[in-house]
C-alpha positions in Angstrom: 32.0 -26.3 -74.4 31.1 -22.7 -73.5 28.3 -24.0 -71.3 30.7 -26.3 -69.5 33.1 -23.5 -68.8 30.3 -21.3 -67.5 29.1 -24.1 -65.3 32.7 -24.7 -64.0 33.1 -21.0 -63.3 29.8 -20.9 -61.4 30.8 -24.0 -59.4 34.1 -22.4 -58.5 32.4 -19.2 -57.5 30.0 -21.1 -55.2 32.9 -23.2 -53.8 34.9 -20.0 -53.1 32.0 -18.4 -51.4 31.5 -21.5 -49.2 35.2 -21.6 -48.4 35.2 -17.9 -47.5 32.5 -18.5 -44.9 33.8 -18.1 -41.3 33.0 -16.2 -38.1 32.8 -12.4 -37.8 31.9 -10.6 -34.6 30.4 -7.5 -33.1 31.3 -5.9 -29.8 28.5 -4.8 -27.4 28.2 -3.6 -23.8 26.1 -5.2 -21.2 24.1 -8.4 -20.4 20.4 -8.7 -19.6 19.0 -10.2 -16.4 18.5 -13.7 -18.0 22.2 -14.2 -17.6 23.7 -13.8 -14.2 27.4 -14.0 -13.4 26.3 -15.3 -9.9 24.0 -18.0 -11.2 23.1 -20.7 -8.6 22.6 -24.4 -9.4 25.3 -24.7 -12.0 27.3 -27.8 -12.9 31.0 -27.8 -12.0 33.4 -29.0 -14.7 36.7 -28.2 -12.9 37.1 -26.9 -9.3 39.9 -25.2 -7.3 42.7 -25.9 -7.0 43.7 -26.6 -10.6 46.0 -25.4 -13.4 47.1 -26.6 -16.8 44.0 -28.8 -16.6 41.4 -30.0 -19.1 38.0 -31.3 -18.2 36.3 -34.5 -19.2 34.1 -34.2 -22.2 30.8 -32.4 -21.5 27.7 -32.8 -23.6 25.9 -29.8 -25.2 22.2 -29.8 -24.2 21.0 -29.3 -27.8 22.1 -29.8 -31.4 24.7 -27.2 -32.6 27.1 -26.5 -35.4 30.6 -25.0 -35.2 32.2 -23.8 -38.4 29.2 -25.4 -40.2 29.7 -28.9 -38.7 27.8 -30.6 -36.0 29.4 -30.8 -32.6 28.0 -32.6 -29.6 30.5 -32.2 -26.8 33.5 -30.1 -25.7 36.3 -30.0 -23.1 37.0 -26.9 -21.0 40.5 -25.8 -19.8 41.8 -23.8 -17.0 43.5 -21.5 -19.5 40.2 -20.0 -20.7 39.1 -21.9 -23.8 36.9 -24.8 -24.8 37.8 -27.3 -27.5 35.5 -29.5 -29.7 38.6 -31.6 -30.5 37.8 -34.8 -28.6 41.3 -36.1 -29.1 42.7 -33.2 -27.0 44.2 -34.5 -23.7 46.1 -31.5 -22.4 45.7 -27.8 -21.7 47.9 -25.4 -23.6 48.8 -22.5 -21.2 51.0 -20.2 -23.3 48.7 -18.1 -25.4 49.6 -16.9 -28.9 48.0 -15.3 -31.9 45.3 -17.6 -33.1 47.1 -17.9 -36.5 50.0 -19.7 -34.8 50.4 -23.4 -35.5 50.6 -24.0 -31.8 47.2 -22.5 -31.1 44.6 -25.2 -30.1 42.3 -26.2 -33.0 38.5 -26.4 -33.2 38.3 -24.1 -30.2 36.5 -21.1 -28.8 38.9 -18.9 -26.8 37.0 -16.9 -24.1 40.2 -15.5 -22.5 43.2 -17.7 -23.3 45.9 -17.0 -20.8 48.2 -18.7 -18.3 45.6 -19.0 -15.6 44.6 -21.2 -12.7 41.6 -22.0 -10.4 42.2 -20.9 -6.8 39.5 -20.1 -4.2 39.7 -16.8 -2.5 39.1 -16.6 1.3 38.0 -13.3 2.8 37.3 -13.5 6.6 35.1 -16.5 7.1 33.8 -16.4 3.5 35.2 -18.6 0.7 34.7 -17.4 -2.9 34.7 -20.2 -5.4 37.1 -20.4 -8.4 35.8 -22.9 -10.9 34.6 -23.7 -14.4 30.9 -24.4 -14.5 27.9 -24.7 -16.9 24.2 -24.1 -16.9 21.4 -23.6 -19.4 18.7 -20.9 -19.4 15.7 -20.2 -21.6 13.3 -22.7 -23.3 13.5 -24.7 -26.5 14.1 -23.8 -29.2 15.9 -20.7 -27.8 18.0 -22.1 -25.0 21.3 -20.7 -24.1 24.2 -22.9 -22.8 26.8 -21.1 -20.6 30.3 -22.1 -19.8 31.7 -19.8 -17.1 35.1 -19.2 -15.6 35.2 -17.7 -12.1 38.0 -16.0 -10.2 40.7 -16.8 -12.7 44.2 -15.9 -11.6 47.7 -16.1 -13.2 49.4 -19.4 -12.4 51.6 -19.1 -9.3 49.8 -15.9 -8.1 50.0 -15.5 -4.3 47.7 -12.5 -4.0 44.4 -11.6 -5.6 45.7 -8.5 -7.4 44.9 -10.1 -10.8 41.5 -11.7 -11.1 38.9 -12.0 -13.9 35.5 -13.6 -14.7 34.2 -14.5 -18.2 32.0 -16.9 -20.0 31.0 -18.4 -23.4 27.3 -18.5 -24.3 26.2 -20.9 -27.0 22.7 -20.2 -28.5 20.4 -23.0 -29.7 20.0 -22.9 -33.4 22.4 -20.0 -33.7 25.8 -18.6 -32.9 27.7 -17.8 -29.7 29.1 -14.9 -27.8 32.0 -14.3 -25.4 31.2 -12.3 -22.2 34.0 -10.6 -20.3 32.3 -9.8 -17.0 34.9 -7.9 -14.9 38.3 -8.1 -13.3 41.2 -6.2 -11.9 44.9 -6.2 -12.5 46.7 -7.1 -15.7 46.4 -10.0 -18.2 47.7 -10.7 -21.7 45.1 -13.0 -23.3 43.9 -14.2 -26.6 40.2 -14.4 -27.6 38.4 -15.7 -30.7 37.9 -19.0 -32.6 39.8 -21.5 -34.7 38.5 -24.2 -37.0 39.4 -27.9 -36.9 42.7 -27.7 -38.8 43.6 -24.1 -37.9 43.2 -22.8 -41.5 40.5 -20.5 -40.5 40.4 -18.3 -37.4 39.0 -15.0 -36.1 40.7 -13.0 -33.4 39.2 -10.4 -31.1 41.1 -7.1 -31.4 43.9 -6.9 -28.9 44.9 -10.6 -29.1 47.3 -11.9 -27.9 47.7 -9.1 -25.2 44.1 -8.5 -24.2 43.4 -7.3 -20.7 40.2 -8.3 -18.8 36.9 -6.8 -20.0 33.9 -5.3 -18.3 34.1 -3.1 -15.2 37.3 -2.6 -13.3 37.1 -3.8 -9.7 33.4 -4.6 -9.2 30.8 -6.4 -11.3 28.4 -4.3 -13.4 26.3 -6.2 -15.8 25.8 -3.2 -18.1 29.5 -2.8 -18.4 30.3 -6.3 -19.4 32.0 -6.6 -22.8 30.1 -8.9 -25.1 31.6 -10.2 -28.4 28.8 -11.8 -30.6 30.2 -14.2 -33.1 28.1 -15.0 -36.3 28.9 -17.6 -38.9 28.7 -17.0 -42.6 29.5 -14.1 -45.0 28.6 -10.8 -43.4 25.8 -9.1 -45.4 26.3 -5.6 -46.7 22.9 -4.7 -45.2 21.7 -6.3 -42.0 19.7 -4.5 -39.3 18.7 -6.3 -36.1 16.2 -5.0 -33.5 17.6 -5.6 -30.0 14.9 -4.3 -27.7 11.5 -2.6 -27.6 10.8 -0.1 -24.8 7.1 -0.2 -24.1 5.2 0.3 -20.9 3.4 -2.7 -19.4 0.2 -0.7 -19.5 -1.2 2.7 -20.5 -4.4 4.7 -20.0 -6.9 4.7 -22.9 -6.6 7.7 -25.3 -3.0 8.4 -24.1 -0.1 8.4 -26.6 2.2 5.5 -26.3 5.6 6.0 -27.9 7.0 3.2 -30.0 10.7 3.1 -29.3 13.6 0.7 -28.9 17.2 -0.1 -29.9 18.6 -1.6 -33.1 22.1 -2.6 -34.2 23.7 -2.4 -37.7 25.1 -6.0 -38.3 25.8 -5.1 -41.9 29.3 -4.5 -43.4 28.3 -1.1 -44.6 27.2 2.0 -42.7 23.5 2.3 -42.2 22.1 5.5 -43.7 18.4 4.8 -43.9 15.6 2.3 -43.1 11.9 1.9 -42.8 10.5 1.6 -39.3 7.1 -0.3 -39.1 4.7 -1.2 -36.4 1.3 -2.8 -36.1 -0.9 -3.3 -33.0 -3.4 -6.1 -33.1 -5.4 -6.0 -36.4 -4.7 -2.3 -37.0 -3.1 -1.1 -40.2 0.7 -0.9 -40.3 2.3 2.5 -39.6 5.5 3.1 -41.5 8.2 5.8 -41.0 11.1 6.4 -43.3 14.2 7.2 -41.2 17.0 8.9 -43.2 20.1 11.0 -42.7 21.9 8.4 -40.6 25.5 7.2 -40.6 25.6 4.2 -38.3 28.8 2.2 -38.5 28.8 -1.6 -38.6 28.2 -3.1 -35.1 27.0 0.3 -33.7 23.6 0.7 -32.1 20.8 3.3 -32.6 17.9 4.3 -30.4 14.8 4.5 -32.7 11.5 6.3 -32.0 8.5 6.1 -34.4 6.9 9.5 -35.3 3.4 8.1 -34.9 2.4 7.2 -31.3 -0.1 4.5 -30.6 -3.5 5.4 -29.1 -6.8 3.7 -28.6 -10.0 4.3 -26.6 -10.7 0.6 -26.1 -9.2 -1.0 -23.0 -7.7 -4.5 -23.4 -4.6 -6.5 -24.0 -2.8 -5.8 -27.3 0.1 -7.4 -29.2 2.6 -4.9 -30.6 4.8 -5.9 -33.5 7.8 -3.8 -34.7 10.0 -4.5 -37.7 12.7 -2.9 -39.9 12.7 -3.0 -43.7 14.7 -1.6 -46.6 18.0 -0.8 -45.0 19.9 1.6 -47.2 17.0 1.3 -49.6 17.7 -2.4 -50.3 17.0 -5.9 -49.1 18.1 -7.0 -45.7 20.7 -9.8 -45.8 19.3 -11.5 -42.8 15.6 -11.0 -42.2 15.4 -13.3 -39.2 16.5 -10.5 -36.8 14.3 -7.7 -38.1 11.2 -8.3 -35.9 10.3 -7.9 -32.3 7.0 -8.0 -30.4 5.6 -7.2 -27.0 2.3 -6.7 -25.2 0.6 -3.7 -23.7 -2.5 -3.4 -21.6 -4.7 -0.4 -22.2 -6.8 0.5 -19.1 -9.8 2.7 -18.3 -8.0 4.3 -15.4 -4.9 4.1 -13.2 -3.9 5.2 -9.7 -0.7 6.9 -8.6 2.1 4.6 -7.5 4.3 4.6 -4.4 7.8 3.7 -5.7 9.3 0.9 -3.8 13.1 1.0 -3.1 14.8 -2.2 -1.9 18.4 -1.7 -1.0 20.9 -4.4 0.0 23.4 -2.9 2.4 25.7 -3.8 5.3 27.4 -2.3 8.2 30.6 -3.9 6.9 30.3 -2.3 3.5 32.3 0.9 3.0 30.4 2.1 -0.1 27.1 1.4 1.6 27.5 4.4 3.8 27.5 7.0 1.0 25.0 4.8 -0.9 22.4 5.1 1.9 23.1 8.8 2.2 22.7 9.3 -1.6 19.4 7.4 -1.6 18.1 9.6 1.3 19.2 12.8 -0.4 17.2 11.9 -3.5 14.1 10.7 -1.7 13.9 13.7 0.6 12.8 15.7 -2.5 9.8 13.4 -3.1 8.1 13.2 0.2 5.1 10.8 0.3 5.8 9.2 -3.0 7.9 6.2 -2.0 8.6 3.3 0.4 12.0 1.9 1.3 13.1 -1.5 2.7 16.7 -2.1 3.7 18.0 -5.6 3.7 21.3 -6.0 5.7 23.5 -8.6 3.9 26.1 -11.0 5.0 29.1 -9.5 3.2 31.7 -8.1 2.7 33.8 -9.8 5.3 31.6 -11.4 7.9 28.6 -9.2 7.1 25.9 -7.4 9.0 24.6 -9.0 12.3 21.0 -8.4 11.2 21.3 -10.6 8.0 18.6 -13.3 7.9 17.8 -16.1 5.6 14.9 -14.2 4.2 17.3 -11.4 3.1 19.3 -14.0 1.3 16.2 -15.2 -0.5 15.3 -11.7 -1.7 19.0 -11.0 -2.7 19.0 -14.2 -4.9 15.5 -13.3 -6.3 17.1 -10.3 -8.0 20.3 -12.1 -8.8 22.1 -9.3 -6.9 25.8 -9.5 -6.5 27.2 -6.5 -4.6 26.2 -3.9 -2.0 24.8 -1.3 -2.0 22.5 -3.0 -4.6 19.4 -0.9 -5.2 16.2 -2.3 -6.7 13.6 0.3 -7.8 10.0 -1.1 -8.3 11.6 -4.6 -8.9 14.1 -3.3 -11.4 17.9 -3.6 -11.0 18.4 -1.9 -14.4 17.0 1.5 -13.5 20.4 3.2 -13.9 22.6 4.3 -16.8 25.3 1.9 -15.6 24.4 -0.4 -12.7 22.3 -1.0 -9.6 24.6 0.9 -7.3 22.7 3.2 -4.9 25.5 5.7 -5.2 24.4 6.3 -8.8 20.8 7.1 -8.0 19.4 10.5 -9.0 16.1 12.4 -9.1 15.4 11.7 -12.8 15.7 8.0 -12.2 13.1 8.3 -9.5 10.8 10.5 -11.6 10.8 8.0 -14.4 9.5 5.3 -12.1 7.0 7.6 -10.3 5.6 8.7 -13.7 4.4 5.1 -14.4 0.8 4.6 -13.3 -0.3 1.6 -11.3 -3.2 -0.7 -11.8 -4.0 -1.3 -8.2 -4.3 0.5 -4.9 -3.2 -1.0 -1.5 -4.4 -0.1 2.0 -2.4 -1.3 5.0 -3.0 -1.4 8.7 -0.6 -2.6 11.4 -1.6 -3.9 14.8 0.9 -4.9 17.5 0.2 -6.7 20.7 3.5 -7.3 22.6 5.7 -9.2 20.1 2.8 -10.2 17.8 2.2 -8.1 14.7 -0.8 -8.3 12.4 -0.8 -6.6 9.0 -4.1 -6.3 7.1 -5.8 -4.4 4.4 -7.1 -4.5 0.8 -5.7 -4.6 -2.7 -8.1 -3.2 -5.2 -7.4 -3.5 -9.0 -8.7 -0.9 -11.4 -8.6 -3.0 -14.5 -9.1 -6.6 -15.6 -5.9 -8.3 -16.5 -4.6 -11.9 -16.8 -1.5 -12.5 -14.7 -0.7 -15.7 -12.9 2.6 -14.4 -11.4 1.3 -11.7 -9.0 2.4 -12.0 -5.4 1.5 -9.9 -2.3 4.6 -9.5 -0.1 4.8 -7.9 3.3 7.9 -6.7 5.0 7.9 -6.0 8.7 10.5 -3.2 9.2 12.2 -1.5 12.1 12.5 2.2 11.6 15.9 2.6 13.3 18.5 0.3 14.7 21.9 1.0 16.3 23.2 -2.2 17.8 24.4 -3.7 14.4 27.2 -1.1 14.1 30.4 -2.6 12.5 33.1 -1.0 10.3 31.7 1.2 7.6 31.2 4.3 9.7 27.4 4.2 10.0 26.1 4.4 13.5 22.3 4.1 12.8 20.4 2.2 10.3 16.9 2.8 9.0 13.9 0.8 7.7 15.7 -2.5 8.5 13.8 -5.6 7.4 13.0 -8.0 10.3 10.5 -10.4 8.8 8.7 -11.2 5.6 5.1 -12.3 6.0 4.3 -15.1 5.7 7.8 -15.6 4.1 9.9 -14.1 1.3 7.9 -16.1 -1.2 4.8 -14.0 -0.6 1.2 -14.9 -1.3 -0.4 -15.5 -4.7 -3.3 -13.2 -5.5 -5.9 -13.0 -8.2 -8.3 -10.1 -8.9 -11.7 -9.1 -10.1 -11.7 -5.5 -11.4 -12.9 -2.9 -8.8 -13.3 -5.6 -6.1 -11.1 -5.2 -3.0 -9.2 -8.3 -2.1 -8.6 -8.5 1.6 -5.4 -9.8 3.2 -4.3 -10.6 6.7 -0.9 -11.9 8.0 0.3 -12.3 11.6 3.6 -13.2 13.1 4.8 -13.5 16.7 8.5 -12.7 17.1 9.7 -15.6 19.3 12.1 -15.7 22.2 14.2 -12.8 23.3 16.4 -10.3 21.6 19.9 -11.5 20.5 22.6 -9.5 18.7 24.4 -12.0 16.4 28.2 -11.8 16.2 28.0 -11.2 12.5 26.1 -12.3 9.4 27.6 -15.7 8.9 25.4 -18.8 8.7 26.4 -20.1 12.1 25.5 -16.9 13.9 22.4 -15.5 12.2 19.0 -15.1 13.9 16.8 -18.2 13.9 13.4 -16.7 13.2 11.7 -19.7 14.7 13.1 -19.2 18.2 14.6 -15.7 18.7 14.5 -12.2 17.3 16.7 -9.1 16.7 14.1 -6.4 17.2 15.6 -3.6 19.2 12.4 -1.7 19.9 9.0 -3.3 19.1 7.4 0.2 19.1 9.5 1.1 16.0 8.0 -1.7 13.9 5.8 -1.0 10.9 5.0 -2.8 7.6 5.5 -2.2 3.9 3.1 -4.1 1.6 3.8 -4.5 -2.1 2.3 -6.2 -5.1 5.0 -7.9 -7.3 4.9 -9.8 -10.6 7.1 -12.8 -10.4 7.2 -13.1 -14.2 9.4 -10.1 -14.6 9.8 -8.9 -10.9 8.0 -5.6 -11.6 6.5 -4.1 -8.4 3.0 -2.8 -9.3 2.3 -0.9 -6.1 3.4 -0.4 -2.5 2.0 0.9 0.7 3.2 1.4 4.3 1.8 1.8 7.8 3.0 4.2 10.5 5.5 2.9 13.0 3.5 0.9 15.5 0.5 2.0 13.4 -1.9 -0.2 15.4 -1.7 2.1 18.4 -2.4 5.1 16.2 -5.5 3.4 14.7 -6.9 2.1 18.0 -6.3 5.0 20.3 -6.5 8.1 18.0 -10.3 8.5 18.4 -10.1 8.3 22.2 -7.5 11.0 22.4 -9.1 13.1 19.6 -5.7 14.1 18.1 -5.9 16.7 15.4 -3.1 18.7 13.7 -3.9 22.1 12.2 -2.9 23.3 9.6 -1.8 20.1 7.9 0.3 20.6 5.6 2.1 23.0 7.9 4.6 25.7 7.1 6.3 27.3 10.2 4.1 26.0 13.0 1.0 23.9 13.7 -1.4 23.3 16.6 -1.9 20.0 18.4 -5.4 19.6 19.8 -6.8 16.7 21.8 -9.5 15.8 24.3 -9.1 16.7 28.0 -9.4 19.6 30.3 -6.0 21.1 30.7 -4.5 17.7 30.2 -0.7 17.6 29.8 1.0 15.5 27.2 4.2 15.0 25.2 4.6 15.4 21.5 7.3 13.5 19.7 8.0 14.1 16.0 9.7 11.3 14.0 10.8 11.5 10.4 10.3 8.8 7.8 13.5 7.2 8.7 12.5 6.7 12.3 14.7 9.5 13.7 13.3 11.7 16.5 13.5 15.3 15.4 11.5 17.1 18.1 10.2 16.3 21.6 8.0 18.9 23.4 5.5 19.1 26.3 2.0 20.3 25.4 -1.4 20.6 27.0 -4.9 20.7 25.6 -5.1 24.5 26.1 -1.8 25.4 24.4 -0.4 22.9 21.9 1.4 25.1 19.3 4.5 23.5 17.9 7.2 25.5 16.1 8.5 23.5 13.1 10.7 26.2 11.5 13.8 23.9 11.9 12.2 20.9 10.1 12.8 20.5 6.3 10.0 19.8 3.9 8.7 16.3 4.2 6.4 13.8 5.8 6.6 13.2 9.5 4.8 11.2 12.2 3.5 13.2 15.2 3.1 11.0 18.3 1.1 12.3 21.2 1.4 10.6 24.6 -1.2 11.5 27.3 -1.7 9.6 30.5 -0.3 6.4 29.1 -2.3 6.6 25.9 -0.7 7.2 22.5 -2.0 8.5 19.2 -0.1 9.0 15.9 -0.9 11.2 12.9 1.0 12.0 9.8 2.2 15.6 9.3 3.3 17.1 6.0 5.6 20.2 6.0 5.6 22.2 2.8 7.0 25.6 2.3 
């Protein structure tokens, strides 16, 4: 009898434990680049205009459990929730607490409120309001997304209240709710309910939540993310979220092992062991103590033993956490992370590439361009910049081209001024906004060595340009995603002025060679790989009315080059696997002329670098000429007559930096770079 009672008690304990299982959640900030609010190629479930509407059943792309039971399909509503209740035939608009008997059952509430789908028209551009789905990742770690765009209160006649949000369902796992951004005021509910409403979990603030994420403009790093996990929350559970390792490092250098973890446990995290192993090397363990990390809070970890080796090659790095709070981890599946690093014999300095998406109709682009220039002026000769004029806001910049659109989509950019630094849109503390750029961000990129050097030459004959040179790797590496891209850029334009206050524009992209897709390249260490690309700008100049599709330049029949003498090229090597730019190089404006005629004129500058003045010397007996000095943005800063007997130029009024000195003598031209350093 005693054994029977003990067995019954054990069974009741297990049953109670099972019955107590439900969802708990953690709140985080930010989404990574795999998820884009502006995803292309999605499937529309419901489109504008619509309100109080429920979609037809949509099938999940993989097996998935909700509240411990298998579900295969769902229905989405215009009121911000999905339901796995296949008997549901209507949308419930009026949100409540999720404990209310009127709350929909068997549902995930991303942002349950009295909302509608209604497209927004700005100028000639229509912004879609809809509910759509897509899947990213590969099995068995796919992610299925249900997204609501441009949601507005039912009956709204203006766009003063708008929000974007999504649900992400993880294959073989749980789900999260992403609040991207919005503006205005909402009173919503968010969370989950089970099939009969007896179990639910509300996000704090329900039923009067306002929109989450950034206010007024999308910022991926500011998105509010609510990660829901099913089960009983362990007392101790530490998850490694990310590992911050360089792609490559020089042999015998110290590589810091660092990253970010999150305390998923119910109790505060006071200690843990941090472990890592590289290849077949012995594990290195560090005991981390003296912490007080609350549940759902993150911590940036750094191992006290850096990694170093004198043997070049590709290495796998594994990092894991053990013994949280001196005990066992309640969920060991999230304790590990791995990455790869390439150790090289030598490296070369990098020229940091800046790609900025801007427009003459974009008010914040004016200070954004000014901010970028103010930062880069302090790092003369260490960077290259390409400016892509985009087709928004409003009707957009007249110099927008389809190739700009391709590059904009490549980075999943979604606003202007969007700044990409060496292929990264996540260089900043908050977003990719050029107005946030600072010297330390630049220095962090510039400090990263490169595995390849690039030489670049530019030849122009009339409207035909040819860019050639060599790419030379310093290390053997396996990479099937490397592309060589070439941008033909105009140093200065003035005819595309619109409404944002800018009257001149610099380093404006005119053509990608051979296209925005670039050219695949492969390498043998130490062996120069030659490249050559040519393009003839067709037709005559035309200034488009704006950047809309019906008006933009047709690169097959016309051009928008204001001055062919102001063209030059920027060449860069990019990894399409993760979009990292490995190296960049540039030519002088109309650099072909400088290369082909410099020997004939015998142009020399002394001293170079210069401080207060320098001397221009060239061939000829008392020949007269004109010296024109242009800064790196294509602006003329000095114009002076000289002769071969007296060519002293005063440069007191020029700030430190790199300039192009152009000499014109008897119809011939030569160009040399001048560096001013005080």
